[in-house]
C-alpha positions in Angstrom: 122.9 118.9 81.1 121.0 121.6 79.7 123.3 121.9 76.6 122.4 118.2 75.9 119.3 118.4 76.4 119.1 121.5 73.8 120.4 118.9 71.3 118.4 116.3 71.6 115.7 118.5 71.2 117.1 120.2 68.3 117.7 117.0 66.8 114.0 116.0 67.2 112.8 119.1 66.0 115.0 118.9 62.9 113.3 115.1 61.9 110.0 116.6 62.6 111.3 119.7 60.1 112.6 117.8 57.5 108.7 115.8 56.7 110.4 112.5 57.9 107.3 110.3 58.5 108.0 108.2 61.8 104.7 107.0 62.1 105.1 102.9 60.8 108.2 102.9 62.7 105.5 101.0 65.1 102.9 100.3 62.8 100.9 98.3 65.4 100.4 101.9 67.3 99.0 103.2 64.1 95.6 104.3 64.3 93.6 105.5 60.8 91.2 108.7 61.8 88.1 108.7 59.7 88.6 110.7 57.0 86.1 113.8 57.9 85.3 117.4 56.6 87.1 120.2 58.8 84.8 123.2 60.8 85.6 125.4 62.5 84.6 126.4 66.3 85.8 129.8 66.9 89.4 129.5 66.0 89.8 125.5 66.9 89.2 123.1 63.7 87.2 120.2 63.9 87.2 117.4 61.6 89.7 116.6 59.2 93.2 116.7 60.2 93.1 118.6 62.8 94.2 117.2 66.3 90.9 115.9 68.5 89.8 118.8 70.6 89.1 118.6 74.3 86.4 119.9 75.6 84.3 120.6 78.9 81.4 122.4 80.0 80.7 124.6 82.9 78.5 123.8 85.5 78.1 127.4 87.4 75.2 129.6 86.7 75.8 130.9 83.4 74.6 134.3 84.7 76.8 134.6 86.8 79.6 135.6 84.6 82.5 136.1 86.6 81.7 132.2 88.1 81.2 131.1 84.7 84.7 132.7 83.5 86.9 131.4 86.4 85.7 128.1 85.6 86.1 128.3 82.2 89.9 129.9 82.9 90.5 127.0 84.6 89.5 124.3 82.6 91.9 126.4 79.5 94.7 125.9 82.1 94.3 122.4 82.5 94.0 122.0 78.6 90.5 122.5 77.3 90.3 124.0 73.9 86.4 124.6 73.9 84.0 125.0 76.7 80.1 125.0 76.1 78.1 126.9 78.7 74.5 126.1 79.2 71.6 128.9 78.4 68.5 128.0 79.6 67.3 131.5 80.0 67.3 135.3 79.0 69.9 136.1 81.9 72.2 133.5 80.8 72.2 134.8 77.0 72.6 138.0 78.9 75.4 137.3 79.9 77.0 135.1 77.3 78.6 138.2 75.7 80.8 139.2 78.3 81.9 135.3 78.9 82.3 135.2 74.8 84.1 138.6 75.1 86.8 137.9 78.0 87.1 133.5 77.6 90.4 132.3 76.3 88.7 129.7 74.6 85.8 129.5 72.1 82.6 129.3 74.0 80.0 126.6 72.6 76.1 127.4 74.1 74.0 124.7 75.1 70.7 125.1 74.5 67.4 122.9 75.0 63.9 123.3 74.4 63.6 127.2 74.0 65.0 128.4 70.8 64.9 132.0 71.1 67.9 130.9 73.4 70.2 129.8 70.6 69.1 133.3 68.3 70.4 135.1 71.2 73.2 133.0 72.0 74.8 133.3 68.3 74.0 137.3 68.9 76.4 137.0 72.0 78.7 135.7 70.0 78.5 132.2 71.0 81.4 130.1 68.9 78.9 127.2 68.4 75.3 126.2 68.6 74.5 122.9 70.3 71.2 122.4 69.8 69.1 118.6 71.1 66.9 117.7 68.6 64.3 116.1 70.9 63.2 119.1 72.2 64.4 122.0 69.8 60.8 121.9 68.1 59.5 122.2 64.9 61.5 122.3 61.2 60.7 125.9 61.1 62.5 126.9 64.5 65.5 125.0 62.9 65.4 126.5 60.0 65.5 130.2 62.2 68.0 128.5 64.1 70.3 127.7 60.7 69.9 131.3 59.6 71.1 132.8 63.1 74.1 130.8 63.2 74.9 131.6 59.3 73.9 135.3 60.3 76.8 135.3 63.3 79.4 133.0 62.2 78.5 130.0 64.3 78.9 126.7 63.7 76.3 124.1 65.0 76.4 120.7 66.8 73.3 118.8 66.4 73.4 116.7 69.7 71.4 113.4 69.9 70.8 112.0 73.4 69.2 108.5 74.0 67.3 110.0 77.1 65.7 112.2 75.1 65.0 111.1 71.8 62.1 112.2 69.8 58.4 110.5 70.4 58.1 108.9 67.1 61.2 107.6 67.0 60.5 106.2 70.5 57.1 104.5 68.7 58.9 103.3 65.8 61.9 101.7 67.6 60.3 101.0 71.2 63.2 102.2 73.0 66.5 104.1 72.2 68.7 102.1 69.9 71.7 102.8 67.6 69.4 103.0 64.8 67.2 105.4 66.7 70.0 107.5 67.3 71.4 107.5 64.0 68.2 108.4 62.5 67.7 111.2 64.4 71.3 112.8 63.7 70.2 111.8 60.0 67.1 113.9 59.9 68.6 116.6 61.3 71.3 116.3 59.6 69.3 116.8 56.2 67.9 119.9 57.6 70.7 122.0 57.6 72.4 120.7 54.8 68.9 121.7 52.6 69.9 125.1 53.7 73.1 124.6 52.2 74.5 124.9 56.2 77.2 122.3 56.2 79.0 123.9 59.3 78.2 121.2 61.8 79.1 118.6 63.5 77.1 115.5 65.9 77.0 113.6 68.8 74.7 110.6 69.5 75.5 110.4 72.8 74.0 107.6 75.5 74.6 106.5 79.2 74.6 102.8 78.0 78.4 102.2 76.8 77.2 99.6 74.4 74.3 102.0 72.9 76.6 105.2 72.2 79.7 102.9 70.6 77.3 101.0 68.5 75.6 104.6 67.3 78.6 106.0 66.8 79.7 103.5 64.8 76.8 103.2 62.7 76.8 107.2 62.2 80.1 107.6 61.1 79.9 105.3 58.2 76.6 107.2 57.1 78.1 110.7 56.9 81.4 112.5 56.9 80.9 115.7 59.1 83.0 115.4 62.1 82.0 113.8 65.2 82.2 114.9 69.2 82.1 111.6 71.4 81.0 111.2 74.6 79.7 108.6 77.2 76.4 111.1 78.7 76.4 111.1 82.4 79.1 108.7 83.0 78.9 109.1 86.9 81.4 110.2 89.5 85.2 110.9 88.9 86.2 107.1 89.5 83.1 104.9 87.9 83.0 107.7 85.0 86.4 107.7 83.7 86.8 103.9 83.6 83.4 104.0 81.7 84.4 106.7 79.3 87.5 105.3 79.0 86.2 102.5 77.4 83.6 103.8 75.2 85.3 106.7 73.9 89.0 104.4 73.9 86.8 101.8 72.2 85.6 104.7 69.3 88.8 106.8 69.4 90.9 103.4 68.7 88.7 102.8 65.6 89.4 106.2 64.6 86.1 108.0 65.5 86.1 111.4 66.8 87.0 114.9 66.3 86.3 116.6 69.2 85.7 114.4 72.8 84.0 115.5 76.1 84.3 113.2 79.2 80.7 113.9 81.0 81.7 113.5 84.7 79.8 114.5 88.0 83.1 116.0 88.9 85.0 119.6 88.5 84.7 120.2 85.3 89.1 120.2 85.5 88.7 116.7 85.8 87.5 116.3 83.0 89.7 117.6 81.0 92.5 116.0 82.2 90.9 112.6 82.2 90.2 113.4 78.1 93.9 114.3 77.7 94.9 111.0 79.3 92.8 108.9 77.1 94.1 110.7 74.3 98.0 110.8 75.0 97.5 106.7 76.0 96.4 106.6 72.0 99.3 108.7 70.9 96.6 111.1 69.3 97.4 114.2 71.8 100.8 114.7 73.3 100.9 118.0 76.0 102.3 117.6 79.3 104.4 115.1 81.4 103.5 111.3 81.0 104.5 109.1 84.2 105.2 105.5 83.7 105.1 103.6 86.6 105.2 100.7 88.9 102.6 99.8 91.2 105.4 99.3 93.5 106.2 95.6 95.8 108.7 94.6 98.4 111.1 95.1 95.6 111.0 99.0 96.0 114.1 100.8 96.7 112.4 104.2 97.5 109.0 104.9 97.7 107.2 104.5 94.7 104.0 105.8 95.4 104.4 108.6 97.6 107.3 109.9 95.2 104.3 109.4 91.8 102.1 111.4 93.4 104.3 114.4 94.6 106.0 114.2 91.0 102.6 114.5 89.3 101.4 117.5 91.7 104.7 119.6 90.9 104.8 118.6 87.0 101.1 119.7 86.3 102.2 123.0 84.7 104.7 121.6 82.3 102.6 121.6 78.7 105.9 120.3 77.0 105.4 116.2 75.7 107.7 114.3 77.8 107.8 110.8 79.4 109.2 109.8 82.1 109.3 106.3 83.9 109.1 106.4 87.9 109.9 102.5 88.8 111.2 100.9 91.9 114.0 98.6 91.1 115.8 97.0 88.6 113.3 94.2 86.9 112.1 96.7 84.9 113.2 99.5 85.3 116.0 99.6 82.9 113.5 98.8 80.1 111.0 101.0 81.3 113.6 104.0 80.9 115.0 103.0 77.0 111.3 104.4 76.5 111.0 107.7 78.2 112.8 111.0 78.4 113.5 110.6 81.4 113.9 107.8 83.6 114.1 106.5 87.7 115.2 103.4 88.9 115.7 102.1 92.2 118.8 100.4 93.2 120.9 99.1 96.4 122.5 100.6 98.9 120.2 103.7 98.9 122.2 104.6 95.7 119.3 104.6 92.2 119.6 104.9 88.7 118.8 108.1 86.7 118.1 107.5 82.7 118.4 110.3 80.3 116.7 110.0 76.8 117.4 106.4 77.6 120.6 105.9 78.0 121.9 105.9 82.0 123.8 108.9 83.3 124.1 109.0 86.6 123.6 107.6 89.8 122.0 109.7 93.1 121.0 109.3 96.5 117.4 108.8 98.2 117.2 112.6 100.0 116.9 114.3 96.9 114.9 111.7 94.0 111.9 113.6 93.6 113.4 117.6 93.5 116.1 116.4 91.1 113.4 114.4 88.9 111.5 117.2 88.9 114.6 119.2 87.9 115.6 117.3 85.7 112.1 117.3 83.9 111.5 121.1 84.0 115.4 122.0 82.3 114.0 119.7 79.5 110.6 121.6 79.3 112.9 124.7 78.9 115.0 123.2 76.6 112.6 121.8 74.4 111.3 125.3 74.2 114.3 126.8 73.5 115.1 124.7 70.8 111.6 125.7 69.5 111.9 129.4 69.8 115.1 128.2 67.6 113.5 126.0 64.9 112.5 129.1 62.4 115.9 130.2 61.7 117.0 127.0 61.2 118.3 126.7 57.1 117.3 123.9 55.1 120.6 121.2 54.8 119.4 120.2 51.3 
């Protein structure tokens, strides 16, 4: 069985290696990403044809380097490409040097009100400085931040927020609106561009989905820099996930977004998980196990809900992109299994069908359903990794 997995994995990698374009196999699934220039945030490329990066933000006191690093490490293990930390005071920027040195991913320093924190963060080695135009101060202070970023090799993010717009824009427009957010972003982008600084990305976040989405669409048409997208202050785990999925899903499906953060009142690891699930659902990133499962009904031939819960928990460590269907009966089970790498379909008399690479392969009894599926996935992940390790040895078949 493992040998078959290796052969299949090598075949898939060989097709990819030959450069065959499979993007139009199902054209209704194509997403044409907005063309943007590319910048670097540490060693992570953002924009252009780079993968859409997932980031989160710590909620520990940054001055507590050990606690902050523990949270960063857990977020990185969950798949975070970038992590942002707040720098509200000198104790925070003093700890930043240790955090940057020991972090497994590039660190973004979040700056509000005190521009000197940005200067200190750049010196401490932050990969990116996030500034809020609504509270960072005068253009002279912005110029000092630009110089620090250039001197220390930082990129920058202009982070416009509907809750902290500049007073003159609120007076002009009467309230936060898409045009106000875009105007703020473009003005501050011009300050960087006038100083010949172009290593920046922009966000125009709002807690209102309609406002945020409209602002991002307007900004996407107005400038070619990478866009960091998010629905700010979206809420708790359930409500915030739904709200963010509606807003970010709209933008991502439209091809807008080069890096994302799902803002939840929850563990930052949950933000990363939700962000990756969004991207996986749209075919924009591929990482870990994707489970297709039915909600279950009286036709189910095994306990679908508890089986799926245990399978997801036990396979959380898998990074290879593998699809698994868990369907309780034969109504949709065979059809779903044909579209996944590994499938389990419930059958009568406590005997169920296992599918491998879309084909019926063997049957099994109730007792070891979860253990069996987990073992199949782990075998497949190992086979994909071995095939990847072997790929450089392949010769061009000409």
